[in-house]
C-alpha positions in Angstrom: 162.2 35.4 10.1 160.1 38.5 11.4 162.1 40.9 13.3 161.1 42.0 16.8 161.5 45.7 17.7 160.9 46.3 21.5 159.0 49.6 22.1 160.4 50.9 25.4 158.0 53.8 26.0 156.4 52.2 29.0 159.7 51.8 30.7 160.4 55.5 30.4 156.8 56.1 31.9 157.7 54.1 35.0 161.0 55.8 35.3 159.5 59.3 34.9 156.9 58.6 37.8 159.7 59.0 40.3 161.7 61.7 38.6 165.0 59.6 38.9 166.7 57.0 36.7 165.3 53.8 37.9 164.6 51.8 35.7 167.6 52.8 33.6 166.2 53.1 30.2 169.5 52.8 28.3 170.5 49.6 30.5 167.0 48.2 29.7 167.3 48.6 26.0 170.9 47.1 26.0 169.5 44.1 28.1 166.6 43.6 25.6 169.1 43.5 22.7 171.3 41.1 24.7 168.5 38.6 25.1 167.1 38.6 21.6 165.4 42.0 20.6 166.3 42.8 17.1 165.5 46.5 17.4 164.5 49.2 19.8 161.5 51.6 19.1 160.8 54.8 20.8 158.2 57.5 20.4 159.1 60.9 21.7 156.1 63.0 22.2 156.3 66.9 22.6 155.4 66.6 26.3 158.1 64.0 26.8 155.6 62.0 29.1 157.7 58.9 28.5 160.6 59.2 26.0 162.7 62.4 26.3 164.6 64.0 23.7 167.8 63.2 25.7 166.9 59.5 25.8 167.0 59.5 22.0 170.5 60.8 22.0 171.6 58.5 24.6 170.2 55.4 23.0 171.6 56.3 19.5 175.0 56.2 20.9 174.7 52.7 22.2 172.0 50.7 20.2 173.6 47.9 18.1 170.4 46.6 16.5 167.8 48.7 14.5 166.9 52.0 16.1 163.3 53.0 15.1 161.9 56.5 16.1 158.2 57.0 15.6 156.1 60.1 15.8 154.2 62.8 14.1 156.5 64.6 11.7 156.5 68.0 13.3 159.4 70.3 12.7 160.9 69.4 16.1 160.5 65.7 15.3 162.1 66.0 12.0 165.1 67.9 13.4 165.6 65.2 16.0 165.5 62.5 13.5 167.9 64.2 11.2 170.3 64.8 14.1 170.1 61.3 15.3 169.8 59.5 11.9 168.2 56.3 13.2 167.8 53.2 10.9 164.1 54.0 10.5 161.6 56.6 11.2 158.0 55.7 11.5 155.5 58.5 10.7 152.2 58.4 12.7 149.3 60.9 12.5 149.1 61.3 16.3 147.9 64.6 17.8 150.1 65.6 20.8 147.5 64.9 23.4 146.6 61.4 22.3 147.4 58.6 24.7 148.4 56.3 22.0 148.1 55.8 18.2 144.5 55.2 17.3 144.5 55.2 13.5 146.7 55.3 10.4 147.4 58.1 7.9 144.8 58.8 5.2 147.7 59.3 2.9 146.3 60.7 -0.3 144.9 63.9 1.3 148.2 64.4 3.1 150.3 63.4 0.0 152.1 66.7 -0.6 153.1 67.1 3.2 154.2 63.4 3.5 156.2 63.5 0.3 158.2 66.4 1.5 158.8 64.7 4.8 159.9 61.4 3.2 162.2 63.4 0.8 163.8 65.2 3.7 164.5 62.2 5.8 165.8 60.2 2.9 168.3 63.0 2.5 169.4 62.3 6.0 169.9 58.7 5.1 166.8 57.4 7.2 164.6 54.6 5.9 160.9 55.9 6.3 157.9 53.9 7.2 154.3 55.3 7.2 151.7 54.1 9.6 148.5 53.1 7.9 145.4 51.1 8.0 145.4 47.6 6.3 144.0 49.0 2.9 145.7 48.4 -0.4 144.7 52.0 -1.5 146.7 53.3 1.5 149.6 51.1 0.6 149.6 52.4 -2.9 149.4 55.9 -1.6 152.3 55.4 0.6 154.4 54.2 -2.3 153.5 57.3 -4.3 154.9 59.5 -1.7 158.2 57.6 -1.5 157.8 55.5 1.6 160.2 52.6 2.0 157.8 50.7 4.2 154.4 50.9 5.8 153.5 49.8 9.3 149.9 48.4 9.4 147.7 49.4 12.4 146.9 46.1 13.9 144.4 46.9 16.7 141.5 46.0 14.2 143.2 42.6 14.0 143.7 42.2 17.7 140.1 43.3 18.5 138.7 40.7 16.1 141.1 38.0 16.5 139.3 35.9 19.2 135.9 35.7 17.3 137.4 34.9 13.8 141.1 34.8 13.3 140.9 34.1 9.6 138.5 37.1 9.0 140.5 39.4 11.3 143.8 38.8 9.3 142.3 38.9 5.8 142.6 42.6 5.1 146.1 42.6 6.5 147.1 39.8 4.0 145.6 41.7 1.0 147.5 44.9 2.1 150.9 43.0 2.4 150.4 41.2 -0.9 149.8 44.6 -2.6 152.9 46.0 -0.7 155.1 43.2 -2.1 153.7 43.6 -5.6 154.7 47.4 -5.6 157.9 47.1 -3.7 157.1 48.5 -0.3 158.4 46.8 2.8 155.9 45.5 5.6 155.9 46.2 9.3 153.1 45.8 11.7 152.1 47.0 15.2 149.6 48.0 17.8 148.0 45.5 20.4 150.0 42.5 19.0 150.5 40.1 21.9 151.4 36.6 23.0 147.8 35.8 22.4 147.6 36.8 18.8 151.1 37.2 17.5 152.0 33.6 16.3 148.8 33.4 14.2 149.4 36.8 12.6 153.1 35.9 11.9 152.2 32.5 10.4 149.5 33.8 8.2 151.0 37.2 7.2 153.1 37.0 4.1 156.3 39.2 3.6 156.2 40.4 7.1 159.5 42.1 8.0 159.0 43.5 11.5 156.7 44.1 14.3 157.0 46.8 16.9 155.5 45.9 20.4 155.6 47.7 23.6 152.6 47.8 26.0 151.7 44.1 25.8 155.3 43.0 26.0 156.1 45.2 29.0 152.8 44.0 30.7 153.9 40.4 30.1 157.3 41.2 31.5 155.7 42.0 34.9 154.7 38.5 35.2 157.2 36.5 33.2 160.4 38.7 33.5 161.8 40.4 30.4 164.2 37.5 29.4 161.4 34.9 29.2 158.9 37.5 27.6 161.3 38.3 24.8 162.0 34.6 24.3 158.3 33.8 24.0 157.9 36.7 21.6 160.7 35.6 19.5 159.3 32.1 19.5 155.9 33.4 18.2 157.8 35.1 15.3 159.9 32.0 14.3 159.3 30.6 10.9 156.9 27.7 10.4 158.6 24.3 10.0 
């Protein structure tokens, strides 16, 4: 069964809007775990506009499921990950000013840099995933720099899903089959939602984990977080 990691950045954004501790980020993460989340994802940015460095430490001390820290591998980010030692670090190529991730790594031109980062995080005992486009060449390049997993950038799938689901998912299937063949784990994330997740999960071979934040938190406004996580987990259930 594909694991659901809940990205709680948007909850931190809401908290920060008032400068207080409501909603309580740690309590929210623990509640998500209690009702079925199989991991918690955070993306601390340099300006701390949502997740703060202190949040990462607070969460590490209490998270019982898989803790995934994603971000651009700056020196500050790497030191944070080395100190906290989450189960997984997901490397994204975001510039500090970006609102959200908008592309994956072009791995080959950045191979020396990424290889040094992967080696460094492996020494800290952290599994490393690299955020990439659904392209077999990128999967192979990620393997060459030592990545344990890749996370496929799924916005192109989400954008094309309504018009032609089979065509939308085809490059993701190809990338996943390549990953399986060369021994790289498979994660996915970005713009996955209750509208497109079940099809993606049912048709995507060897998918291990999805990380979902924005859509899930938006759904929770209408459905409540308990019902929302139940529905996302239902989308990720294996086919009968």
